[in-house]
C-alpha positions as CSV (number, residue, x, y, z in Angstrom):
1,M,-82.9,-24.0,133.0
2,T,-83.1,-20.9,130.9
3,G,-81.3,-21.3,127.5
4,R,-79.0,-18.7,126.0
5,I,-81.6,-17.5,123.4
6,E,-84.4,-17.0,126.0
7,K,-82.0,-15.2,128.3
8,K,-80.8,-13.0,125.5
9,F,-84.3,-11.8,124.6
10,A,-85.1,-11.2,128.3
11,D,-81.9,-9.1,128.7
12,L,-82.6,-7.1,125.6
13,R,-86.2,-6.4,126.8
14,Q,-84.9,-5.2,130.1
15,K,-82.4,-2.8,128.3
16,Q,-85.2,-1.8,125.8
17,E,-83.0,-2.9,122.9
18,K,-83.7,-4.9,119.8
19,A,-81.8,-8.1,118.8
20,L,-79.3,-8.1,116.0
21,V,-79.1,-11.5,114.5
22,V,-76.3,-12.0,111.9
23,Y,-76.1,-14.9,109.5
24,L,-72.8,-16.2,108.1
25,T,-71.9,-19.3,106.1
26,A,-69.6,-21.5,108.0
27,G,-66.3,-22.0,106.2
28,D,-66.6,-19.0,103.9
29,P,-63.8,-18.4,103.2
30,D,-62.5,-21.0,105.7
31,L,-63.4,-22.3,109.2
32,E,-60.6,-20.5,111.0
33,T,-61.8,-17.2,109.5
34,T,-65.4,-18.0,110.5
35,R,-64.2,-18.6,114.0
36,R,-62.4,-15.3,114.1
37,L,-65.4,-13.5,112.6
38,I,-67.7,-15.0,115.3
39,L,-65.5,-13.8,118.1
40,S,-65.3,-10.3,116.6
41,L,-69.0,-10.1,116.0
42,D,-69.7,-11.1,119.6
43,K,-67.5,-8.2,120.8
44,A,-69.1,-5.8,118.2
45,G,-72.6,-6.3,119.7
46,V,-74.2,-9.1,117.7
47,D,-76.8,-10.7,119.9
48,I,-77.5,-14.0,118.2
49,L,-75.5,-15.8,115.4
50,E,-77.0,-17.9,112.6
51,I,-74.3,-20.2,111.4
52,G,-75.2,-21.5,107.9
53,V,-74.4,-25.1,107.2
54,P,-73.3,-25.2,103.5
55,F,-75.4,-27.4,101.3
56,S,-75.1,-28.2,97.6
57,D,-78.7,-27.4,96.8
58,P,-79.7,-24.4,99.0
59,T,-83.2,-23.8,97.4
60,A,-84.3,-21.0,99.7
61,D,-81.1,-18.9,99.2
62,G,-80.3,-16.4,96.6
63,P,-77.1,-16.1,94.5
64,I,-75.0,-14.5,97.3
65,I,-75.5,-17.2,99.9
66,Q,-75.4,-19.9,97.2
67,A,-72.0,-18.7,96.2
68,A,-70.8,-18.7,99.8
69,S,-72.0,-22.3,100.3
70,Q,-70.1,-23.4,97.2
71,R,-66.9,-21.7,98.4
72,A,-67.3,-23.5,101.8
73,L,-68.0,-26.9,100.2
74,R,-65.0,-26.6,97.9
75,G,-62.9,-25.9,101.1
76,G,-64.1,-29.3,102.5
77,V,-66.4,-27.9,105.2
78,T,-68.7,-30.5,106.8
79,L,-71.3,-30.5,109.5
80,S,-68.9,-32.4,111.8
81,R,-66.2,-29.8,111.3
82,I,-68.7,-27.0,112.0
83,L,-69.8,-28.6,115.3
84,A,-66.2,-29.0,116.3
85,M,-65.5,-25.3,115.5
86,I,-68.5,-24.2,117.6
87,E,-67.4,-26.4,120.5
88,S,-64.0,-24.7,120.4
89,L,-65.6,-21.3,120.7
90,R,-67.5,-22.1,123.9
91,S,-64.5,-21.7,126.1
92,V,-64.3,-18.0,125.0
93,S,-67.8,-17.0,123.9
94,D,-71.3,-17.4,125.2
95,I,-73.1,-15.9,122.2
96,P,-76.3,-17.7,121.3
97,I,-75.8,-19.8,118.2
98,V,-78.5,-21.1,115.8
99,L,-77.5,-23.6,113.1
100,F,-79.3,-22.6,109.9
101,G,-79.6,-24.9,107.0
102,Y,-81.2,-27.8,105.3
103,Y,-82.3,-31.2,106.6
104,N,-80.2,-33.4,104.3
105,P,-76.8,-32.9,106.1
106,I,-78.5,-33.6,109.5
107,F,-80.3,-36.7,108.2
108,S,-77.1,-38.0,106.8
109,Y,-75.3,-37.3,110.1
110,G,-78.0,-39.1,112.0
111,N,-80.7,-37.3,113.9
112,E,-80.0,-38.7,117.4
113,Q,-76.2,-38.4,117.0
114,F,-76.6,-34.8,115.7
115,A,-78.7,-33.8,118.7
116,M,-76.2,-35.2,121.1
117,T,-73.2,-33.7,119.4
118,A,-74.8,-30.3,118.8
119,K,-75.8,-30.0,122.4
120,K,-72.3,-30.9,123.6
121,A,-70.8,-28.4,121.1
122,G,-73.0,-25.6,122.5
123,V,-75.6,-25.2,119.7
124,D,-78.7,-23.3,121.1
125,G,-81.1,-23.6,118.3
126,I,-81.7,-25.0,114.8
127,L,-83.5,-23.5,111.8
128,I,-84.1,-26.1,109.1
129,V,-85.5,-24.4,106.0
130,D,-87.0,-27.4,104.4
131,L,-88.4,-29.2,107.5
132,P,-91.9,-27.9,108.2
133,P,-93.4,-28.5,111.6
134,E,-95.6,-31.3,110.4
135,E,-92.5,-33.3,109.4
136,S,-90.2,-32.3,112.2
137,H,-90.9,-34.9,114.8
138,E,-88.3,-37.4,113.6
139,L,-85.6,-34.8,114.4
140,R,-87.3,-32.9,117.3
141,Q,-87.8,-36.0,119.4
142,Y,-84.0,-35.8,119.9
143,T,-83.3,-32.0,119.7
144,D,-86.2,-31.1,122.0
145,S,-85.0,-33.5,124.7
146,A,-81.5,-32.0,124.3
147,G,-82.8,-28.5,125.0
148,I,-82.1,-27.2,121.5
149,D,-84.6,-24.6,120.3
150,F,-86.5,-25.3,117.1
151,I,-86.8,-21.9,115.3
152,S,-89.6,-21.6,112.8
153,L,-90.1,-19.5,109.7
154,I,-93.2,-17.4,108.9
155,A,-93.8,-16.0,105.5
156,P,-96.0,-13.1,104.2
157,T,-98.2,-15.8,102.7
158,T,-98.7,-17.7,106.0
159,N,-102.3,-17.4,107.2
160,D,-103.4,-17.0,110.8
161,D,-104.3,-20.6,111.4
162,R,-100.9,-21.8,110.2
163,I,-99.2,-19.1,112.3
164,R,-101.0,-20.5,115.4
165,N,-99.9,-24.1,114.5
166,I,-96.3,-23.0,113.9
167,S,-96.1,-20.8,117.0
168,H,-97.6,-23.5,119.2
169,T,-94.6,-25.8,118.7
170,A,-91.9,-23.3,117.9
171,T,-89.3,-22.4,120.6
172,G,-86.7,-19.7,120.9
173,F,-88.0,-17.1,118.5
174,L,-89.9,-16.9,115.2
175,Y,-88.3,-15.7,112.0
176,Y,-90.5,-13.6,109.8
177,I,-89.4,-13.6,106.2
178,S,-90.2,-10.0,105.0
179,I,-90.3,-10.8,101.3
180,T,-91.5,-13.6,99.1
181,G,-88.7,-15.3,97.1
182,V,-85.1,-16.2,97.9
183,T,-82.6,-14.3,100.1
184,G,-80.8,-11.2,98.9
185,T,-83.0,-10.5,95.9
186,A,-85.4,-7.7,97.0
187,K,-86.0,-5.0,99.5
188,P,-88.7,-5.3,102.2
189,V,-91.6,-2.9,102.2
190,I,-92.1,-1.4,105.7
191,E,-95.9,-1.1,105.5
192,N,-96.2,-4.8,104.6
193,I,-94.0,-5.7,107.5
194,R,-95.9,-3.6,109.9
195,E,-99.2,-5.3,109.0
196,D,-97.8,-8.8,109.2
197,V,-95.8,-8.2,112.5
198,Y,-99.0,-6.9,114.1
199,R,-100.9,-9.9,112.8
200,I,-98.3,-12.4,114.2
201,Q,-97.9,-10.6,117.6
202,R,-101.7,-10.9,118.1
203,I,-101.4,-14.6,117.9
204,T,-98.1,-15.4,119.8
205,A,-95.9,-13.9,122.5
206,L,-92.8,-15.6,121.1
207,P,-90.0,-13.1,120.2
208,L,-90.2,-12.2,116.5
209,V,-87.3,-11.2,114.3
210,V,-87.5,-9.9,110.8
211,G,-85.1,-11.0,108.0
212,F,-84.5,-10.9,104.2
213,G,-83.3,-7.8,102.5
214,I,-82.0,-5.8,105.4
215,S,-78.7,-4.1,104.7
216,T,-78.3,-0.7,106.2
217,P,-78.4,0.8,109.8
218,R,-81.3,3.1,108.9
219,Q,-83.4,0.2,107.4
220,A,-82.5,-2.0,110.3
221,G,-83.6,0.6,112.9
222,E,-86.9,1.2,111.1
223,I,-87.8,-2.4,110.8
224,A,-86.6,-3.4,114.3
225,S,-88.9,-0.8,115.8
226,L,-91.8,-3.0,114.7
227,A,-90.5,-6.3,116.1
228,D,-88.1,-7.8,118.6
229,G,-85.1,-7.8,116.3
230,I,-83.8,-8.1,112.8
231,V,-81.6,-10.5,110.8
232,V,-78.8,-9.4,108.5
233,G,-77.8,-12.2,106.2
234,S,-77.0,-11.7,102.5
235,A,-75.6,-8.2,103.1
236,F,-73.1,-9.6,105.6
237,V,-72.2,-12.6,103.4
238,Q,-71.7,-10.2,100.5
239,L,-69.4,-8.0,102.6
240,I,-67.2,-11.1,103.3
241,E,-67.1,-12.0,99.6
242,K,-66.0,-8.4,98.6
243,N,-63.3,-8.4,101.2
244,I,-62.3,-12.1,101.1
245,D,-58.7,-11.3,100.4
246,N,-58.5,-8.2,102.5
247,E,-56.3,-8.5,105.5
248,N,-58.7,-6.2,107.3
249,L,-61.7,-8.4,106.8
250,I,-62.4,-8.9,110.5
251,Q,-62.2,-5.2,111.3
252,I,-64.4,-4.3,108.3
253,A,-67.0,-6.9,109.4
254,S,-67.0,-5.7,113.0
255,L,-67.5,-2.0,112.0
256,F,-70.4,-3.0,109.7
257,V,-72.3,-4.8,112.4
258,R,-71.5,-2.3,115.1
259,D,-73.1,0.5,113.0
260,I,-76.3,-1.7,112.6
261,K,-76.4,-2.6,116.3
262,N,-76.1,1.1,117.3
263,A,-79.2,1.8,115.2
264,L,-81.1,-0.8,117.2
265,R,-80.4,0.8,120.6
């Protein structure tokens, strides 16, 4: 059975479009707003959603996403509540959803229980920042059998042999980090991306999306032309933060992503 992520990339290839992947932190500013945002992003043309699970020590994230995690944690957001929110969405939205975060909340929840509950909720993939392929079996023995894709990261410093090892076991798509360092702190260099994307695509046929530092439609269109799609994360989280008390937050967010998606068509 073809999963939502695989089907989405196949549909986009047929339409000659690139994927827009958007990251948001679950529960920032609260889970009901997250739910409304997800539904509006789906209608605005977002192809895949990365839903960040807030964590107290998000070492790979810059200050923007760190602050969002802290706001969500102060609001009492937990992995259980996020999974329940996703399950409530599935009656009205079929958008592919990737849970993005760190291993500790999943380990505390229980790997087998997490896989069962995530599958039932309608989670399509997981991206665990601090769980490298070599150490992933204790979780993947459950998530793989549940049909949940294991999305892997590739950095500019990843050599060809490691790309082969990563892509051999990855499913869904590969996420290329366009800069070294944490999220939201630098702008990607197009020439560096072009070289690395070419290098990765010679090794694997898995869909490849590029993230970190993408914030404008023009930038998104230029980078997406090199790969299968792009990820907008910190820029979107920052938009939420700036409009957190604005009654038009949902509309503002929808217009932002619609402009970016138009640049990818």
